[in-house]
N, C-alpha and C positions, 0 to 999 in steps of 0.2 A: 573944854572938850564940847565939840558940839553933840548933840547926839543924829542919828539918825534920820535919813525922812524919809525911812522907808518904814515901816511897821514891819514882824514877825508874818502879820495875816495877809497882807499884801505879797509876799513873797511867795509864799503856801497856794494863794492863789496863783500866781503868774507860772507857779512851777507846775500845777495843773492843766491849766490850759495851754503851761507845751506839751505836756505828757499827750494830753486828747488830738490837739495838733497832730504831734508823730502815730499816732496811734489812729486815728484818719488816711495819714498820708502811706502808713504800711496798708493798710483796706484796700488804700488805691491799683498799690502797686498789688498787691497776689490779686484782685479782683480781673486789672491789663495780663498777667500772666498762666493765667488759669483762665479767660478764658474765651468760651467756646464760636468767637465771629473770628471768619477764615479758614476752620477747623472744613477739613471734605464730608460728604455728607453720609460716608458710610462709618466715621468716627461719630454722628451721631442717633443713626440706628441700632433699635433694640429688635429680638430677636423672640417671640415667647417659645418654648420645645409642648410637647403631647400634655404634657400633666403643667400649665400654666404657671412655669418658670422665666422668669425675663432674664433672658443673658444678652451679651456680643458678639458671640459665633451668631454664625448661618449654622442653619442646620444642615446637617448632611443628608443625601439624595438617595440613600442606599433607605436609610428611615423614613421618610417624608411621604406619605399617602396621600393620595386625593381623597376628598371629601366628597359628595355633593352636595348644592345642598338643600336639596327635596329629604333627605335622610336626614338632616336634621331637626330632635323630633323637642321640641321644647317645656312641654305638659302632655300633661294625659290625650290620648284621642279620647273625642266621646264616643261611643262605643252604636256599630254601624246599626239599622236599621236592616235587617230584611228581606226585602218585598217581593221575595218567593213564599215567603211564608205568610203570605199575603191578606188571603179569607178568612172573614172568622175572631182577628182578636179581637184580644178583651182586654176588658182596660176598668179605670173608675175616671168618674168628673171630681174634678178633684179644684173648679172652679166652673160659674156660669154665670152671664149675663143674658137676662133672656130682653132685657131692653136694648145695650147696647147688640145681640146677635154673633155672641163670641165665645167662648170658655176654651178651655184645657182637658184634656184625660190621662193621666197617668196608665203605661203600661206596664203590665200584669210582670210581662218575662221580661223587658230589658228598662227596666223602671222609668222610661224618656217619658215629656211631658208634649203629646200629639198636641197640635192647635185643631180645634173644629170652631167652624160657623155655620149658621143659624140656616140655610142653603142646603146647608150633606145630612142637616134630619131625617129619619124618618117617622120617628113617632119626638114628639118635647123630650126630654132632658130634664135632667136638677141636679145638683151641686148633691156625690158620694152614690149617683148612680151606677150599679152597673150594667154596660155593652159593650157591644160588640158588632165592632167596624172596618171598616180596607182603607190601606191608606195608597194612599194616592203622594207625587212628586208633583209641588207646585212650584212657583218660584219661589219663594223665602222659604221652604225648607219643604217637611213634608206633614201634612196633613187625613184626617181623621175625614171619610166620606160613608159613605152608607150606612148612619150612624143609625143604632138600634136601642132597646133597653133589653137586656138579660133576666133573666128569670137566677 
């Protein structure tokens, strides 16, 4: 009797290859069956409710609220400086560069940092001086004007 020309390992390899081909064919059929191509757009739309949950049902009209874009606050708003209480504001010079001619004053009431230019000084100032000043709205924001040292 003659021995078989195929060894055991060769048969096992062929079985594994055949099994892989079948699995690949099965996956291909599943993709075709569950494909989103050709489906209407309504089946692909997802809705988000007011709590952030995603669902496939549209929201009911009676629960829906219109929100204005201006009403949305992303961060904490800056403290608004009241220009009506303009005269005699007090602050401390936190930074001043004489060579460049500008600096910043920390307002004692609002803790805002106010820009000051050398042209708006009534008398020379330096860092850590207590000053009195008035506010003026300029192009880039609030500036200190009529700045003088206080005792």
